[in-house]
N, C-alpha and C positions, 0 to 999 in steps of 0.2 A: 320736350322736343316734339317740333311739328312733323307731319308726314314726309315732307321732302327730305329733311335732313336722316330722318331715320330710314329713308329707302336708300340713300346714297351710304349710309353706314351700313346697311345689309348687304350692298352689293359687293363690299371688300375687293375692290379693285377688279370685279368681274364685269364684263359687258352684260347689260339687261338681257340680251336674247340667250345668255348661257344658264340664266337662273331658272330653276325648275320650282323651288320653294321659297315663299317669301313671309316673314313673319314680322307684322308692324303692330302688335299689341300694345294697348296702353299708351301710344303717341296721341297727339293733338291735331285733329281735324280744323282747318280754317273754314268757317260758315257751314260745318256739318257736312262738307263734300270731301270726295278724293283729290288729293294733291300729288303730283310727282310720280304718278303711275300711268304709264302711257303704253301703247301699242308694241313697243319695242321688246316687251316681255313676252316674246312669241312662243317660249316653251314653259311658261308658268303651267304648273300642274296643282298647286296647293297654295292657297292665299289666306292668310289670318289677320283680320282686323277687328279683333276683340277689344271692348272698352275703348274706343277712339272718338266717342261722341258723334258718329256718324248717322246722319238723318236722311241722306239721299244718295241713291246709287247711279243718280244721272250722269256722273262724270267717269263712270267705270269704263275703262277701255275695252277693245276686242281683245278677249283672253279665249282663243278656240280650244285651247289645250288644257284648259282650267277643269279640274274634275272635284276638287274640293275647296269649299268657301266657308270661312269661319267668320260669321258677322254676330257673334254674341255680346249681349250687354251694351247694346247702342240704342238709339232713338228713332229706329226705322218704322214707320208705320204703313208705308204702301211703296208703289213705284215698282214693285217686283216684275213687272213685265220686261224690264231692261234685260234682266238676266237671261232670259231665252234668246234675246238679240245678241248679247255681247259674251256670253259663255253657254252656248248651245250643248257643250258636252258634260255638264255640270251632273255628277252622281250624287255628291253629299252637300247638303246646304244646312248650316246651324244658324238659326235665327232666335235662339233663345234669349230671353231677358230683353226683348225689344218691344215696341208698342203696337204689335199686331192685335188687333180687337176682334175682327170678324171673318167670316169666310170669303167675302169678296176680296180681301186683301191678298189671300193666298190662292185665288183662282186662277190669276195669272200664271202660276207655276204648272199649269196644265201643259202648257208649250214646252216646258222642258222634259222630253221624251226620255232621256237617260236617268232621270231623277229617281234614286233608289231609297235614299236616306233625308228625312226633313226632322228638324229638331225645333220646336216651338215652345219649350219647357220655358217656364215663368213668363209668358205672354199671357195677356188677357184673355186671348181667344180659348185658352184651355178650361176657362170656367164654363164655357157654353155646355148646354146640355147634349149629350151624344157627341160631344166632340171629336172622340177617336173615329167613331163609325161615319161620321161626317165627312172628315178629313179622308180617310181611305176611300170612301164612295166618290169624293170630288177628285182626288188626285190617284187614279187607279193605277198609275205606273209606279208608284212607291211601295217599298217593301217593309221598311221601318219608320214608324213615327216616335220620336222622342225615346229612340233606344230600343223599341220593341215592335213586334210585327202584330198581325191581326190576332193571333193565337198566344199573344203575351210572351213569345219566345224572344230572349234578349239578342241583340245584333251581335255578331262576333267583332271584335276588336279589329280594327282595319290593320294594324300593325302586325297582329297575329297572322291575318290573312296573307300578309306580305311575306311573313317567315315561312308560313306553310308553302307559298309558292316557290320560295328560295330553297327549301328542303326538298321539293320534289325535283327541281333542277339540278341539285347536288347529287340525288340518289341517281339521276339518269346520267350524269357525267362522271359518276364514281366507279362504273363499271371497269372491266380489264380492258386494257389497250387491245386493239385489233392484232390478232396474231399471237397474244400471249399464250393463250392456251396450247396453240401448237409448238411453241418454245419450250414450254413446260413438259410437254408430252416426249420432245425430242431428249430433254436432259434427262427425263427418267429412263428412256430407252439407253442411254449412254452409260446411266449408274447401272442398270441391268447388266449390261454387257461387261462392265469392269468387275461386278460381282462374280459372273460367271468365269471370267478368266481368272480371277483370285482364286475361285473355288478349284479350277483345274491345277492350276500351279500348286495349290496347298495339297491335292491328292499326289502330285508329282513328287512334291517335297516329302510325303511321308512314304512313299515307296522308296524313294532313294534312302530315306533315313533306316528303313527295315532291312534293306539289302545290306546297308553298310555295317549294322549291327550283326546280321547273320555272318558276315564275311569275318568279323571279328571274333565272334565265338568259335567258327570253324577255325581259325588261325590259332587260337588259344589252346584248342584240343589239340592241335598238330604239335605245338610246342610242348604241351605236356607228355605227349607220346614219344617225341625226341628226348625229352629229359628222361623219361622212364628207361629208354633205350641204352642211353649213356650210363645212367647208373648201373644197369645189368652189367655192361661191358666193362665198368670198372670193378664190380664185386667180382667178376670172372678173373679179370686179371690179378686181382689181389689173391684169389684162392690159388691161382696157378703158380704165382710165387710161393705162397706158403708151401705148397706140395714141393716145389723143388727145394725149398729150403730143408724140408723134413727128409727128401731123399738124400741130399748132401750129408745131412747128419748122420745117417744111417751108415752111409758108406765110410765115414769118418770112423764111427764105432767099431766097424768091421775090420778095418786096418789096424785099430788098437790091438783088437783081440789077437790078430795074427802075429803080432810083435811078441 
């Protein structure tokens, strides 16, 4: 598939000015030049054209917002001065697997003031004596060469950096909403007032309960006293009846004797 068709396919019914990333790997360049890519891609930040048989950057459009450019496994040998003119804000440039042979080819990258990472892996230039020291001296703005800094510390993964930035933003946004703590304190105060009211009510219920039990016990004692008095009266009545009966019997016996 040629580059023009691939670009149209990658657009997916979007306008070029809406695209921020474009991957054209493994498509075919006509005459080793870029075709179909133009200045309308104003918001493009990432462009990958790996293994497209690209030999010249002369037709690269103005991409002022481009930050990462992947050009690995092509046949580029020079003409890198175009990058400073067309992509002045470039921070990452991958030229691994190209035909870069000497320091003069990369000298033009000095004008890329924002360049932090350069990859020349599998280029002939890497076989030069003191290759790394020479590149770091020539391009003092870069931090990483072929994935490592001057102290051989590996470059962080760009995706991991983006994730870390996203996590920091999430942490900042994850705080409680404004006024949340005040609402929580008000709710706690209301709960405390309810607990105090419930406690007072409970004490009142206990007092009422005790008073009721005491009245019940006093009433029971009075009922017992009444029962005892009634029993005594009944016994006295029965004894009186028996006494009268005995008296009548004695009188009857006296009358019989008189007869």
